[in-house]
Every structure is written in structure tokens, then in C-alpha cells.
TIGU-243317 format. One record per residue: residue in three letters; residue number from 1; x, y, z of N, C-alpha, C in turn. Coordinates in steps of 0.05 Angstrom, whole numbers, plus 5000, padded with zeros to 4 digits. Layout:
BEGIN
<atom><residu>ALA</residu><num>NUM</num><n_X>X</n_X><n_Y>Y</n_Y><n_Z>Z</n_Z><ca_X>X</ca_X><ca_Y>Y</ca_Y><ca_Z>Z</ca_Z><c_X>X</c_X><c_Y>Y</c_Y><c_Z>Z</c_Z></atom>
...
//
This chain:
BEGIN
<atom><residu>MET</residu><num>1</num><n_X>5017</n_X><n_Y>4976</n_Y><n_Z>5000</n_Z><ca_X>5000</ca_X><ca_Y>5000</ca_Y><ca_Z>5000</ca_Z><c_X>5018</c_X><c_Y>5025</c_Y><c_Z>5000</c_Z></atom>
<atom><residu>GLN</residu><num>2</num><n_X>5011</n_X><n_Y>5043</n_Y><n_Z>4983</n_Z><ca_X>5025</ca_X><ca_Y>5068</ca_Y><ca_Z>4981</ca_Z><c_X>5016</c_X><c_Y>5087</c_Y><c_Z>5004</c_Z></atom>
<atom><residu>ASP</residu><num>3</num><n_X>5031</n_X><n_Y>5108</n_Y><n_Z>5009</n_Z><ca_X>5023</ca_X><ca_Y>5128</ca_Y><ca_Z>5028</ca_Z><c_X>4997</c_X><c_Y>5141</c_Y><c_Z>5017</c_Z></atom>
<atom><residu>ILE</residu><num>4</num><n_X>4975</n_X><n_Y>5138</n_Y><n_Z>5032</n_Z><ca_X>4949</ca_X><ca_Y>5148</ca_Y><ca_Z>5022</ca_Z><c_X>4948</c_X><c_Y>5178</c_Y><c_Z>5017</c_Z></atom>
<atom><residu>ARG</residu><num>5</num><n_X>4966</n_X><n_Y>5193</n_Y><n_Z>5030</n_Z><ca_X>4966</ca_X><ca_Y>5222</ca_Y><ca_Z>5026</ca_Z><c_X>4977</c_X><c_Y>5229</c_Y><c_Z>4998</c_Z></atom>
<atom><residu>ARG</residu><num>6</num><n_X>4992</n_X><n_Y>5210</n_Y><n_Z>4986</n_Z><ca_X>5003</ca_X><ca_Y>5215</ca_Y><ca_Z>4959</ca_Z><c_X>4986</c_X><c_Y>5204</c_Y><c_Z>4937</c_Z></atom>
<atom><residu>LEU</residu><num>7</num><n_X>4965</n_X><n_Y>5190</n_Y><n_Z>4943</n_Z><ca_X>4948</ca_X><ca_Y>5179</ca_Y><ca_Z>4922</ca_Z><c_X>4930</c_X><c_Y>5200</c_Y><c_Z>4911</c_Z></atom>
<atom><residu>GLU</residu><num>8</num><n_X>4926</n_X><n_Y>5199</n_Y><n_Z>4885</n_Z><ca_X>4908</ca_X><ca_Y>5217</ca_Y><ca_Z>4870</ca_Z><c_X>4887</c_X><c_Y>5200</c_Y><c_Z>4855</c_Z></atom>
<atom><residu>VAL</residu><num>9</num><n_X>4865</n_X><n_Y>5213</n_Y><n_Z>4848</n_Z><ca_X>4844</ca_X><ca_Y>5199</ca_Y><ca_Z>4834</ca_Z><c_X>4855</c_X><c_Y>5187</c_Y><c_Z>4808</c_Z></atom>
<atom><residu>GLY</residu><num>10</num><n_X>4848</n_X><n_Y>5162</n_Y><n_Z>4803</n_Z><ca_X>4857</ca_X><ca_Y>5148</ca_Y><ca_Z>4779</ca_Z><c_X>4882</c_X><c_Y>5130</c_Y><c_Z>4784</c_Z></atom>
<atom><residu>MET</residu><num>11</num><n_X>4896</n_X><n_Y>5135</n_Y><n_Z>4806</n_Z><ca_X>4920</ca_X><ca_Y>5119</ca_Y><ca_Z>4812</ca_Z><c_X>4911</c_X><c_Y>5091</c_Y><c_Z>4821</c_Z></atom>
<atom><residu>THR</residu><num>12</num><n_X>4929</n_X><n_Y>5072</n_Y><n_Z>4818</n_Z><ca_X>4923</ca_X><ca_Y>5045</ca_Y><ca_Z>4828</ca_Z><c_X>4940</c_X><c_Y>5039</c_Y><c_Z>4853</c_Z></atom>
<atom><residu>THR</residu><num>13</num><n_X>4930</n_X><n_Y>5022</n_Y><n_Z>4869</n_Z><ca_X>4944</ca_X><ca_Y>5014</ca_Y><ca_Z>4894</ca_Z><c_X>4935</c_X><c_Y>4986</c_Y><c_Z>4901</c_Z></atom>
<atom><residu>LYS</residu><num>14</num><n_X>4948</n_X><n_Y>4975</n_Y><n_Z>4922</n_Z><ca_X>4941</ca_X><ca_Y>4948</ca_Y><ca_Z>4932</ca_Z><c_X>4935</c_X><c_Y>4950</c_Y><c_Z>4962</c_Z></atom>
<atom><residu>ILE</residu><num>15</num><n_X>4916</n_X><n_Y>4933</n_Y><n_Z>4970</n_Z><ca_X>4909</ca_X><ca_Y>4931</ca_Y><ca_Z>4998</ca_Z><c_X>4907</c_X><c_Y>4901</c_Y><c_Z>5005</c_Z></atom>
<atom><residu>GLY</residu><num>16</num><n_X>4918</n_X><n_Y>4894</n_Y><n_Z>5028</n_Z><ca_X>4915</ca_X><ca_Y>4866</ca_Y><ca_Z>5037</ca_Z><c_X>4887</c_X><c_Y>4859</c_Y><c_Z>5043</c_Z></atom>
<atom><residu>THR</residu><num>17</num><n_X>4878</n_X><n_Y>4835</n_Y><n_Z>5036</n_Z><ca_X>4850</ca_X><ca_Y>4827</ca_Y><ca_Z>5041</ca_Z><c_X>4844</c_X><c_Y>4827</c_Y><c_Z>5071</c_Z></atom>
<atom><residu>ASP</residu><num>18</num><n_X>4865</n_X><n_Y>4824</n_Y><n_Z>5087</n_Z><ca_X>4861</ca_X><ca_Y>4825</ca_Y><ca_Z>5116</ca_Z><c_X>4855</c_X><c_Y>4852</c_Y><c_Z>5127</c_Z></atom>
<atom><residu>GLN</residu><num>19</num><n_X>4859</n_X><n_Y>4873</n_Y><n_Z>5110</n_Z><ca_X>4853</ca_X><ca_Y>4901</ca_Y><ca_Z>5118</ca_Z><c_X>4825</c_X><c_Y>4910</c_Y><c_Z>5111</c_Z></atom>
<atom><residu>VAL</residu><num>20</num><n_X>4811</n_X><n_Y>4894</n_Y><n_Z>5094</n_Z><ca_X>4785</ca_X><ca_Y>4902</ca_Y><ca_Z>5084</ca_Z><c_X>4763</c_X><c_Y>4884</c_Y><c_Z>5096</c_Z></atom>
<atom><residu>LYS</residu><num>21</num><n_X>4743</n_X><n_Y>4897</n_Y><n_Z>5107</n_Z><ca_X>4721</ca_X><ca_Y>4881</ca_Y><ca_Z>5118</ca_Z><c_X>4703</c_X><c_Y>4873</c_Y><c_Z>5095</c_Z></atom>
<atom><residu>GLU</residu><num>22</num><n_X>4701</n_X><n_Y>4847</n_Y><n_Z>5090</n_Z><ca_X>4685</ca_X><ca_Y>4835</ca_Y><ca_Z>5069</ca_Z><c_X>4691</c_X><c_Y>4847</c_Y><c_Z>5042</c_Z></atom>
<atom><residu>PRO</residu><num>23</num><n_X>4716</n_X><n_Y>4844</n_Y><n_Z>5032</n_Z><ca_X>4723</ca_X><ca_Y>4855</ca_Y><ca_Z>5005</ca_Z><c_X>4706</c_X><c_Y>4844</c_Y><c_Z>4983</c_Z></atom>
<atom><residu>GLU</residu><num>24</num><n_X>4698</n_X><n_Y>4861</n_Y><n_Z>4965</n_Z><ca_X>4681</ca_X><ca_Y>4853</ca_Y><ca_Z>4942</ca_Z><c_X>4689</c_X><c_Y>4870</c_Y><c_Z>4918</c_Z></atom>
<atom><residu>VAL</residu><num>25</num><n_X>4694</n_X><n_Y>4857</n_Y><n_Z>4896</n_Z><ca_X>4702</ca_X><ca_Y>4870</ca_Y><ca_Z>4871</ca_Z><c_X>4679</c_X><c_Y>4889</c_Y><c_Z>4862</c_Z></atom>
<atom><residu>GLY</residu><num>26</num><n_X>4687</n_X><n_Y>4914</n_Y><n_Z>4855</n_Z><ca_X>4668</ca_X><ca_Y>4934</ca_Y><ca_Z>4845</ca_Z><c_X>4658</c_X><c_Y>4952</c_Y><c_Z>4867</c_Z></atom>
<atom><residu>ARG</residu><num>27</num><n_X>4662</n_X><n_Y>4946</n_Y><n_Z>4892</n_Z><ca_X>4653</ca_X><ca_Y>4963</ca_Y><ca_Z>4914</ca_Z><c_X>4674</c_X><c_Y>4983</c_Y><c_Z>4922</c_Z></atom>
<atom><residu>GLU</residu><num>28</num><n_X>4666</n_X><n_Y>5005</n_Y><n_Z>4934</n_Z><ca_X>4684</ca_X><ca_Y>5026</ca_Y><ca_Z>4943</ca_Z><c_X>4688</c_X><c_Y>5024</c_Y><c_Z>4973</c_Z></atom>
<atom><residu>TYR</residu><num>29</num><n_X>4713</n_X><n_Y>5029</n_Y><n_Z>4981</n_Z><ca_X>4721</ca_X><ca_Y>5028</ca_Y><ca_Z>5009</ca_Z><c_X>4736</c_X><c_Y>5053</c_Y><c_Z>5017</c_Z></atom>
<atom><residu>VAL</residu><num>30</num><n_X>4734</n_X><n_Y>5060</n_Y><n_Z>5043</n_Z><ca_X>4747</ca_X><ca_Y>5083</ca_Y><ca_Z>5053</ca_Z><c_X>4764</c_X><c_Y>5074</c_Y><c_Z>5077</c_Z></atom>
<atom><residu>ARG</residu><num>31</num><n_X>4786</n_X><n_Y>5087</n_Y><n_Z>5081</n_Z><ca_X>4804</ca_X><ca_Y>5080</ca_Y><ca_Z>5103</ca_Z><c_X>4792</c_X><c_Y>5089</c_Y><c_Z>5130</c_Z></atom>
<atom><residu>GLY</residu><num>32</num><n_X>4791</n_X><n_Y>5071</n_Y><n_Z>5149</n_Z><ca_X>4781</ca_X><ca_Y>5077</ca_Y><ca_Z>5175</ca_Z><c_X>4798</c_X><c_Y>5098</c_Y><c_Z>5189</c_Z></atom>
<atom><residu>LEU</residu><num>33</num><n_X>4786</n_X><n_Y>5115</n_Y><n_Z>5204</n_Z><ca_X>4800</ca_X><ca_Y>5136</ca_Y><ca_Z>5219</ca_Z><c_X>4818</c_X><c_Y>5123</c_Y><c_Z>5240</c_Z></atom>
<atom><residu>ASP</residu><num>34</num><n_X>4843</n_X><n_Y>5132</n_Y><n_Z>5241</n_Z><ca_X>4863</ca_X><ca_Y>5122</ca_Y><ca_Z>5260</ca_Z><c_X>4865</c_X><c_Y>5092</c_Y><c_Z>5260</c_Z></atom>
<atom><residu>SER</residu><num>35</num><n_X>4864</n_X><n_Y>5080</n_Y><n_Z>5237</n_Z><ca_X>4867</ca_X><ca_Y>5051</ca_Y><ca_Z>5236</ca_Z><c_X>4879</c_X><c_Y>5043</c_Y><c_Z>5208</c_Z></atom>
<atom><residu>ASN</residu><num>36</num><n_X>4885</n_X><n_Y>5018</n_Y><n_Z>5206</n_Z><ca_X>4896</ca_X><ca_Y>5008</ca_Y><ca_Z>5181</ca_Z><c_X>4875</c_X><c_Y>4992</c_Y><c_Z>5165</c_Z></atom>
<atom><residu>SER</residu><num>37</num><n_X>4850</n_X><n_Y>4994</n_Y><n_Z>5173</n_Z><ca_X>4829</ca_X><ca_Y>4978</ca_Y><ca_Z>5161</ca_Z><c_X>4813</c_X><c_Y>4995</c_Y><c_Z>5141</c_Z></atom>
<atom><residu>TRP</residu><num>38</num><n_X>4800</n_X><n_Y>4982</n_Y><n_Z>5122</n_Z><ca_X>4784</ca_X><ca_Y>4995</ca_Y><ca_Z>5102</ca_Z><c_X>4755</c_X><c_Y>4986</c_Y><c_Z>5105</c_Z></atom>
<atom><residu>LEU</residu><num>39</num><n_X>4736</n_X><n_Y>5005</n_Y><n_Z>5104</n_Z><ca_X>4708</ca_X><ca_Y>5000</ca_Y><ca_Z>5109</ca_Z><c_X>4693</c_X><c_Y>5007</c_Y><c_Z>5084</c_Z></atom>
<atom><residu>LEU</residu><num>40</num><n_X>4669</n_X><n_Y>4995</n_Y><n_Z>5080</n_Z><ca_X>4652</ca_X><ca_Y>5001</ca_Y><ca_Z>5057</ca_Z><c_X>4646</c_X><c_Y>5031</c_Y><c_Z>5058</c_Z></atom>
<atom><residu>PHE</residu><num>41</num><n_X>4649</n_X><n_Y>5044</n_Y><n_Z>5035</n_Z><ca_X>4644</ca_X><ca_Y>5073</ca_Y><ca_Z>5033</ca_Z><c_X>4614</c_X><c_Y>5078</c_Y><c_Z>5030</c_Z></atom>
<atom><residu>THR</residu><num>42</num><n_X>4605</n_X><n_Y>5098</n_Y><n_Z>5045</n_Z><ca_X>4577</ca_X><ca_Y>5107</ca_Y><ca_Z>5042</ca_Z><c_X>4579</c_X><c_Y>5137</c_Y><c_Z>5035</c_Z></atom>
<atom><residu>GLU</residu><num>43</num><n_X>4557</n_X><n_Y>5147</n_Y><n_Z>5025</n_Z><ca_X>4557</ca_X><ca_Y>5176</ca_Y><ca_Z>5017</ca_Z><c_X>4550</c_X><c_Y>5194</c_Y><c_Z>5040</c_Z></atom>
<atom><residu>ASP</residu><num>44</num><n_X>4557</n_X><n_Y>5186</n_Y><n_Z>5064</n_Z><ca_X>4552</ca_X><ca_Y>5201</ca_Y><ca_Z>5088</ca_Z><c_X>4566</c_X><c_Y>5229</c_Y><c_Z>5086</c_Z></atom>
<atom><residu>PRO</residu><num>45</num><n_X>4551</n_X><n_Y>5251</n_Y><n_Z>5088</n_Z><ca_X>4563</ca_X><ca_Y>5277</ca_Y><ca_Z>5085</ca_Z><c_X>4583</c_X><c_Y>5284</c_Y><c_Z>5107</c_Z></atom>
<atom><residu>ALA</residu><num>46</num><n_X>4583</n_X><n_Y>5269</n_Y><n_Z>5129</n_Z><ca_X>4601</ca_X><ca_Y>5274</ca_Y><ca_Z>5151</ca_Z><c_X>4628</c_X><c_Y>5259</c_Y><c_Z>5146</c_Z></atom>
<atom><residu>GLU</residu><num>47</num><n_X>4630</n_X><n_Y>5245</n_Y><n_Z>5124</n_Z><ca_X>4654</ca_X><ca_Y>5230</ca_Y><ca_Z>5117</ca_Z><c_X>4678</c_X><c_Y>5249</c_Y><c_Z>5115</c_Z></atom>
<atom><residu>ASP</residu><num>48</num><n_X>4698</n_X><n_Y>5245</n_Y><n_Z>5131</n_Z><ca_X>4722</ca_X><ca_Y>5262</ca_Y><ca_Z>5130</ca_Z><c_X>4747</c_X><c_Y>5246</c_Y><c_Z>5127</c_Z></atom>
<atom><residu>ARG</residu><num>49</num><n_X>4745</n_X><n_Y>5224</n_Y><n_Z>5114</n_Z><ca_X>4769</ca_X><ca_Y>5207</ca_Y><ca_Z>5110</ca_Z><c_X>4781</c_X><c_Y>5214</c_Y><c_Z>5083</c_Z></atom>
<atom><residu>PRO</residu><num>50</num><n_X>4808</n_X><n_Y>5210</n_Y><n_Z>5081</n_Z><ca_X>4822</ca_X><ca_Y>5222</ca_Y><ca_Z>5059</ca_Z><c_X>4819</c_X><c_Y>5210</c_Y><c_Z>5031</c_Z></atom>
<atom><residu>VAL</residu><num>51</num><n_X>4814</n_X><n_Y>5184</n_Y><n_Z>5028</n_Z><ca_X>4815</ca_X><ca_Y>5173</ca_Y><ca_Z>5002</ca_Z><c_X>4795</c_X><c_Y>5149</c_Y><c_Z>5000</c_Z></atom>
<atom><residu>VAL</residu><num>52</num><n_X>4783</n_X><n_Y>5146</n_Y><n_Z>4976</n_Z><ca_X>4765</ca_X><ca_Y>5124</ca_Y><ca_Z>4971</ca_Z><c_X>4776</c_X><c_Y>5108</c_Y><c_Z>4948</c_Z></atom>
<atom><residu>VAL</residu><num>53</num><n_X>4775</n_X><n_Y>5081</n_Y><n_Z>4951</n_Z><ca_X>4785</ca_X><ca_Y>5064</ca_Y><ca_Z>4930</ca_Z><c_X>4763</c_X><c_Y>5044</c_Y><c_Z>4921</c_Z></atom>
<atom><residu>ARG</residu><num>54</num><n_X>4764</n_X><n_Y>5035</n_Y><n_Z>4896</n_Z><ca_X>4746</ca_X><ca_Y>5015</ca_Y><ca_Z>4886</ca_Z><c_X>4763</c_X><c_Y>4990</c_Y><c_Z>4882</c_Z></atom>
<atom><residu>ILE</residu><num>55</num><n_X>4754</n_X><n_Y>4967</n_Y><n_Z>4891</n_Z><ca_X>4768</ca_X><ca_Y>4942</ca_Y><ca_Z>4887</ca_Z><c_X>4762</c_X><c_Y>4933</c_Y><c_Z>4858</c_Z></atom>
<atom><residu>ASP</residu><num>56</num><n_X>4784</n_X><n_Y>4930</n_Y><n_Z>4842</n_Z><ca_X>4781</ca_X><ca_Y>4921</ca_Y><ca_Z>4815</ca_Z><c_X>4784</c_X><c_Y>4891</c_Y><c_Z>4812</c_Z></atom>
<atom><residu>SER</residu><num>57</num><n_X>4801</n_X><n_Y>4879</n_Y><n_Z>4829</n_Z><ca_X>4804</ca_X><ca_Y>4850</ca_Y><ca_Z>4829</ca_Z><c_X>4816</c_X><c_Y>4842</c_Y><c_Z>4855</c_Z></atom>
<atom><residu>ILE</residu><num>58</num><n_X>4813</n_X><n_Y>4816</n_Y><n_Z>4861</n_Z><ca_X>4825</ca_X><ca_Y>4804</ca_Y><ca_Z>4885</ca_Z><c_X>4841</c_X><c_Y>4781</c_Y><c_Z>4876</c_Z></atom>
<atom><residu>ASP</residu><num>59</num><n_X>4867</n_X><n_Y>4781</n_Y><n_Z>4883</n_Z><ca_X>4885</ca_X><ca_Y>4760</ca_Y><ca_Z>4875</ca_Z><c_X>4898</c_X><c_Y>4749</c_Y><c_Z>4900</c_Z></atom>
<atom><residu>GLY</residu><num>60</num><n_X>4888</n_X><n_Y>4726</n_Y><n_Z>4910</n_Z><ca_X>4898</ca_X><ca_Y>4714</ca_Y><ca_Z>4934</ca_Z><c_X>4892</c_X><c_Y>4732</c_Y><c_Z>4958</c_Z></atom>
<atom><residu>ASP</residu><num>61</num><n_X>4913</n_X><n_Y>4742</n_Y><n_Z>4971</n_Z><ca_X>4909</ca_X><ca_Y>4759</ca_Y><ca_Z>4994</ca_Z><c_X>4914</c_X><c_Y>4789</c_Y><c_Z>4989</c_Z></atom>
<atom><residu>VAL</residu><num>62</num><n_X>4911</n_X><n_Y>4796</n_Y><n_Z>4963</n_Z><ca_X>4915</ca_X><ca_Y>4824</ca_Y><ca_Z>4955</ca_Z><c_X>4891</c_X><c_Y>4834</c_Y><c_Z>4939</c_Z></atom>
<atom><residu>CYS</residu><num>63</num><n_X>4881</n_X><n_Y>4858</n_Y><n_Z>4947</n_Z><ca_X>4860</ca_X><ca_Y>4872</ca_Y><ca_Z>4931</ca_Z><c_X>4874</c_X><c_Y>4893</c_Y><c_Z>4914</c_Z></atom>
<atom><residu>HIS</residu><num>64</num><n_X>4869</n_X><n_Y>4891</n_Y><n_Z>4888</n_Z><ca_X>4880</ca_X><ca_Y>4911</ca_Y><ca_Z>4869</ca_Z><c_X>4858</c_X><c_Y>4933</c_Y><c_Z>4866</c_Z></atom>
<atom><residu>CYS</residu><num>65</num><n_X>4866</n_X><n_Y>4958</n_Y><n_Z>4871</n_Z><ca_X>4846</ca_X><ca_Y>4979</ca_Y><ca_Z>4873</ca_Z><c_X>4853</c_X><c_Y>5003</c_Y><c_Z>4856</c_Z></atom>
<atom><residu>THR</residu><num>66</num><n_X>4833</n_X><n_Y>5020</n_Y><n_Z>4850</n_Z><ca_X>4836</ca_X><ca_Y>5045</ca_Y><ca_Z>4837</ca_Z><c_X>4824</c_X><c_Y>5067</c_Y><c_Z>4855</c_Z></atom>
<atom><residu>VAL</residu><num>67</num><n_X>4839</n_X><n_Y>5089</n_Y><n_Z>4858</n_Z><ca_X>4828</ca_X><ca_Y>5111</ca_Y><ca_Z>4874</ca_Z><c_X>4806</c_X><c_Y>5124</c_Y><c_Z>4858</c_Z></atom>
<atom><residu>THR</residu><num>68</num><n_X>4782</n_X><n_Y>5126</n_Y><n_Z>4870</n_Z><ca_X>4759</ca_X><ca_Y>5138</ca_Y><ca_Z>4856</ca_Z><c_X>4753</c_X><c_Y>5166</c_Y><c_Z>4865</c_Z></atom>
<atom><residu>ARG</residu><num>69</num><n_X>4760</n_X><n_Y>5173</n_Y><n_Z>4889</n_Z><ca_X>4756</ca_X><ca_Y>5201</ca_Y><ca_Z>4898</ca_Z><c_X>4775</c_X><c_Y>5207</c_Y><c_Z>4921</c_Z></atom>
<atom><residu>LYS</residu><num>70</num><n_X>4781</n_X><n_Y>5232</n_Y><n_Z>4923</n_Z><ca_X>4797</ca_X><ca_Y>5242</ca_Y><ca_Z>4945</ca_Z><c_X>4781</c_X><c_Y>5263</c_Y><c_Z>4959</c_Z></atom>
<atom><residu>LEU</residu><num>71</num><n_X>4776</n_X><n_Y>5258</n_Y><n_Z>4985</n_Z><ca_X>4759</ca_X><ca_Y>5275</ca_Y><ca_Z>5000</ca_Z><c_X>4775</c_X><c_Y>5297</c_Y><c_Z>5014</c_Z></atom>
<atom><residu>SER</residu><num>72</num><n_X>4763</n_X><n_Y>5319</n_Y><n_Z>5019</n_Z><ca_X>4777</ca_X><ca_Y>5341</ca_Y><ca_Z>5032</ca_Z><c_X>4773</c_X><c_Y>5341</c_Y><c_Z>5062</c_Z></atom>
//
């Protein structure tokens, strides 16, 4: 996994399947606050987490992802 502060929309990255709660291809996930885990992204307006990724594929214990949005 790259430093999430350096990720920009359209970039690809990898996340371990052990970091994602119920990983599913095509779904978007957001990094949990003060943790190393990723949670299913919701359109909650109170969302203040830095980056959202979409899982493109799962290969063994790695999720291959694309950054879909960067939140402010």
C-alpha cells in the first residue's frame, strides 16, 4: 500500500484482504480513521476520510484497487 496522502484519483494501489472488511470487487472502500482497516464507503456527508478506492480485482490475499475520489 502506498502512502494514502500521495494517492490521487485514477491511481492504482494494493490493499491486503486482511485490511478490508468483506472485500468485494466493484465496491468502494474508505480507510478507517486512526486505523489500518478499510470499510465500505457510504455517501455520508460527515465523511472526512482522505481517500476512497474501488476494488478492481482480488488476487489471493491482495486487493487491486483504483482511487475513485479524494475527500477534503
